[in-house]
VEXKOL-111493 format. One record per residue (C-alpha): y, z, x; residue in one letter. Coordinates in steps of 0.2 Angstrom, whole numbers, padded with zeros to 4 digits, always signed. Last residue first. Layout:
% VEXKOL-111493
YZXA ...
***
This chain:
% VEXKOL-111493
+0009+0050-0006Q +0027+0047-0013K +0021+0030-0021S +0007+0039-0030E +0020+0050-0039E +0030+0035-0045I +0014+0026-0051V +0009+0042-0060K +0026+0042-0069K +0024+0024-0074Y +0007+0029-0082A +0016+0043-0091Y +0029+0031-0098A +0014+0021-0104S +0008+0035-0115P +0024+0035-0125R +0037+0049-0125I +0042+0053-0143K +0060+0054-0148R +0066+0059-0165E +0081+0049-0171M +0076+0054-0189T +0077+0037-0198K +0077+0027-0182Y +0061+0035-0175D +0063+0031-0157V +0048+0029-0144E +0052+0033-0126V +0046+0021-0113L +0056+0009-0124G +0054-0010-0127F +0051-0010-0145R +0056-0026-0154P +0060-0021-0173W +0078-0015-0170F +0089-0031-0170G +0082-0048-0165E +0100-0054-0162A +0103-0040-0149W +0088-0029-0146E +0095-0013-0153F +0085+0001-0144N +0068+0009-0140D +0073+0020-0126L +0071+0020-0107L +0071+0001-0107S +0069-0009-0097W +0060-0002-0081Y +0071+0000-0066F +0064-0003-0049Y +0073+0001-0033G +0075-0004-0014R +0067-0021-0012V +0070-0029+0005D +0058-0043+0004V +0047-0044+0020G +0031-0050+0013D +0024-0033+0011A +0040-0030+0000I +0035-0045-0011A +0017-0038-0013E +0024-0022-0017R +0034-0030-0031M +0019-0039-0037W +0010-0022-0038Y +0025-0015-0047I +0024-0029-0060S +0005-0026-0063D +0007-0007-0065K +0021-0010-0077I +0012-0023-0087F -0004-0013-0087Q +0006+0002-0095A +0015-0009-0107R +0001-0018-0115K -0006-0007-0128E +0010+0003-0132D +0008-0002-0150T +0027-0007-0152A +0026-0018-0136D +0042-0027-0131A +0040-0028-0112I +0051-0023-0097G +0059-0027-0080N +0077-0024-0078E +0088-0018-0062T +0075-0023-0049I +0086-0019-0034Y +0087-0030-0020I +0095-0029-0003P +0105-0045+0003K +0100-0060+0012G +0103-0073-0001F +0085-0080+0001K +0078-0063-0005A +0083-0068-0023A +0070-0082-0023K +0057-0071-0015K +0061-0058-0028L +0059-0071-0042T +0042-0076-0036H +0035-0059-0035Y +0042-0055-0052L +0033-0070-0059G +0017-0061-0055E +0020-0050-0070P +0017-0065-0082A +0017-0060-0100I +0025-0075-0109D +0038-0069-0121W +0033-0070-0140G +0044-0056-0146I +0029-0044-0147D +0024-0048-0129S +0013-0063-0126V -0005-0067-0119H -0009-0083-0128A +0000-0093-0114N +0005-0110-0118T +0024-0107-0119N +0036-0121-0118V +0054-0122-0112A +0062-0139-0116D +0074-0150-0105V +0085-0164-0111P +0097-0153-0120G +0092-0135-0114F +0080-0130-0128K +0075-0148-0131G +0083-0161-0141G +0084-0174-0127W +0074-0183-0114G +0059-0171-0116V +0057-0164-0098F +0046-0149-0099K +0049-0132-0091V +0036-0118-0092K +0047-0102-0092D +0039-0086-0085R +0044-0069-0092F +0054-0053-0090Y +0064-0052-0074Y +0081-0044-0071N +0085-0044-0052V +0101-0035-0045G +0107-0042-0029I +0115-0031-0016F +0131-0029-0007D +0139-0043-0016Q +0156-0052-0013H +0152-0064+0001G +0143-0076-0011K +0148-0073-0029A +0147-0092-0032L +0130-0092-0024S +0123-0079-0036I +0129-0088-0051P +0122-0105-0044R +0104-0098-0040S +0098-0093-0057D +0102-0103-0072R +0109-0119-0064I +0099-0119-0048Y +0082-0116-0057D +0087-0128-0070I +0089-0142-0057V +0073-0138-0047Q +0062-0136-0063V +0070-0152-0069V +0063-0162-0054L +0045-0155-0056I +0045-0159-0075D +0052-0177-0071F +0038-0179-0058I +0024-0175-0070N +0008-0170-0062W +0011-0151-0064S +0014-0153-0082R +0024-0138-0089A +0033-0137-0072P +0036-0119-0067V +0052-0108-0068H +0050-0090-0064W +0066-0084-0071H +0080-0073-0064L +0092-0063-0075N +0106-0057-0063Y +0112-0039-0061A +0128-0039-0051N +0132-0031-0035G +0142-0017-0027V +0137-0003-0015S +0149+0011-0011V +0151+0022+0005R +0158+0007+0014E +0176+0007+0009G +0180+0018-0007F +0196+0012-0013K +0197-0005-0005K +0179-0007-0009H +0181-0005-0027I +0196-0016-0028L +0187-0030-0018A +0172-0030-0029Y +0182-0030-0045T +0192-0046-0039L +0175-0054-0035K +0168-0050-0051H +0182-0056-0061A +0181-0072-0052E +0163-0073-0056I +0166-0071-0074L +0180-0084-0074N +0169-0097-0065K +0155-0094-0078L +0167-0095-0092V +0174-0112-0086A +0156-0119-0084N +0151-0114-0102A +0167-0121-0108K +0163-0138-0101R +0145-0136-0107Y +0151-0134-0125D +0140-0126-0138K +0149-0111-0144V +0143-0097-0155E +0155-0083-0149P +0144-0073-0149P +0126-0077-0148F +0115-0092-0153K +0127-0106-0147G +0114-0114-0136M +0126-0118-0122V +0141-0106-0124Y +0134-0089-0131G +0116-0090-0127L +0117-0099-0110G +0134-0091-0105I +0128-0073-0109Y +0111-0077-0100V +0120-0084-0085S +0131-0069-0083P +0117-0057-0083E +0126-0040-0082N +0142-0039-0073L +0152-0026-0063P +0136-0017-0056I +0142-0002-0046W +0131+0010-0036F +0140+0025-0028T +0149+0032-0043I +0156+0050-0044H +0172+0047-0035E +0174+0031-0046G +0177+0040-0062L +0196+0041-0065L +0203+0028-0053E +0188+0017-0051V +0186+0017-0070I +0205+0013-0072K +0203-0001-0059E +0189-0008-0069A +0199-0009-0085Y +0213-0018-0075L +0201-0030-0067V +0194-0034-0084F +0211-0038-0091D +0215-0048-0075Q +0200-0059-0079I +0203-0059-0097T +0219-0068-0094K +0209-0083-0088K +0204-0086-0107N +0187-0093-0110E +0180-0076-0106W +0186-0069-0122G +0198-0081-0132G +0213-0069-0136Q +0204-0062-0151N +0188-0058-0141R +0199-0047-0129V +0207-0038-0143W +0191-0035-0151L +0184-0027-0136P +0170-0037-0128L +0151-0034-0127T +0140-0043-0114W +0135-0028-0103H +0151-0025-0093W +0155-0011-0081L +0137-0007-0076T +0134+0010-0067V +0119+0014-0057F +0119+0033-0058P +0107+0042-0046E +0096+0055-0054M +0095+0073-0047G +0096+0081-0064R +0114+0088-0061E +0118+0070-0055R +0113+0062-0072L +0122+0075-0082A +0138+0073-0072K +0137+0054-0075I +0136+0056-0093V +0149+0069-0093D +0161+0058-0084R +0156+0045-0097Y +0162+0056-0111H +0178+0060-0101E +0182+0042-0101I +0179+0042-0120E +0191+0056-0123K +0204+0048-0111E +0205+0033-0122D +0214+0019-0113F +0228+0009-0121K +0233-0006-0111G +0226-0018-0124E +0218-0008-0138E +0201-0001-0139P +0201+0002-0120E +0187+0015-0116I +0177+0012-0132R +0178-0007-0131S +0174-0007-0113W +0157+0002-0116E +0151+0008-0099L +0133+0003-0095S +0118+0012-0089F +0106+0012-0075R +0096+0028-0071H +0090+0035-0055A +0077+0048-0048N +0064+0046-0063H +0049+0057-0062G +0045+0057-0080L +0052+0074-0083S +0068+0067-0076R +0068+0053-0090A +0065+0066-0103M +0079+0077-0098D +0090+0061-0097F +0086+0058-0115D +0090+0076-0120D +0107+0075-0111K +0111+0058-0118F +0109+0064-0136R +0126+0061-0143R +0130+0044-0136Y +0111+0041-0136H +0112+0039-0155D +0097+0027-0156C +0108+0013-0163A +0120+0022-0175S +0125+0005-0183G +0117-0009-0173S +0116-0020-0189L +0102-0033-0188Y +0088-0022-0195N +0099-0019-0210E +0096-0038-0215P +0078-0034-0219H +0066-0048-0214E +0062-0041-0197A +0058-0024-0205Q +0045-0030-0217V +0038-0043-0205R +0034-0031-0191V +0016-0029-0192R +0013-0046-0200E +0022-0054-0186W +0011-0046-0173I -0004-0051-0182K +0002-0070-0182G +0015-0073-0169L +0019-0090-0176W +0030-0081-0189G +0042-0077-0176F +0057-0089-0177K +0053-0097-0195L +0049-0079-0201H +0065-0072-0194A +0077-0085-0202G +0081-0076-0218E +0084-0059-0208A +0095-0068-0196L +0105-0076-0209R +0108-0060-0219D +0113-0051-0203A +0125-0064-0197N +0143-0059-0202K +0140-0040-0200R +0131-0043-0184E +0146-0053-0177W +0158-0039-0181E +0147-0027-0171T +0145-0039-0157W +0164-0042-0155D +0167-0024-0153N +0166-0007-0162H +0153+0004-0156T +0144+0017-0168N +0128+0019-0158G +0124+0023-0140E +0108+0013-0137V +0110-0006-0138Q +0129-0006-0137H +0130+0005-0121S +0116-0003-0111S +0100+0005-0105T +0089+0005-0089S +0075+0014-0082A +0071+0024-0066G +0064+0023-0048W +0075+0022-0033Y +0069+0021-0016F +0078+0030-0002K +0082+0019+0012K +0073+0016+0029A +0054+0014+0026P +0054+0020+0008T +0042+0009-0002L +0029+0009+0012D +0017-0005+0007P +0000+0000+0000M 
***
């Protein structure tokens, strides 16, 4: 077994994001949910009916509009201390979470000191439990005033974000070592500006490219201000969703070529644009994409992603833990330390999660043995949570949440993960 801590402390933990777990947020997503809940419920069967037994188990919830309203989420905003107690009992020595921009700056230039104090308490609670905070500044949601000015399409948002980050640096920065300005910029752009499925529901490649550039510029400026304040004692990097792209037809030259193109657009380009402004690379990995050239009308214009694997998660994602090895090798080409900032599976019955975690960590160790500088693993997610446009029915959590009572129950797979953590120290 490779030594996981040859020079640096290795971080084991789980991740969350503010909108998905806190509850009672008021941002562009909460408004989008209200407008689209009925449509999402009506379209659920068309999207997931092919899952057979899985679909029959979740159908009632998935076809109910209330499923698509984040509401109280899992009430983590009020229960974070208890949730962190559970994480610590499971052997976690780190936790990744996000700050909610819309809470901190609900109106332009007006910062809510009460909310900043709340996040100070969150960070303090983690440190009191011996858990290192990995703090994400932006995990997809926007304050309404930012949405109303055009969101990330408007260059003004770059400076608005930097001013928000500056406030966090000023008031919370002394307690933070690991900073993640942006979460998955390519997914945000792909779903919001290419496929038009997420806010702001745009299908425009030109705008998508402009938004990417604006996001990366905001990251660069934020990176600079954090280091200007704290020098080398801090580490700053984004969390990127990386894919294991393979040709759907290994013999087809067009499939082989589009794998290279889409791999660059979705994965490599965002990291390349941030070159010189990242101390580490966060890798989020979930599934393999078999890529097929179809001429037009595919998931990505002339390109489609097909899944021929019968072994899938509850939301139909191809279960391929070995893809983590390939994405880590891809990220390693950029010459920076790597943290696996998300890796998880939707599995309400908890029948697949333990093996998924064990297999994923096996492939992480294989990458480490091959020289990849991996310094942390964060499972997604600590808690069952609001899974964006799928709502509440997908269950990713190490901890099960009863959304009626908000009661928590640690799943057996969480103890399997704990055992892996304990064995890594031997």
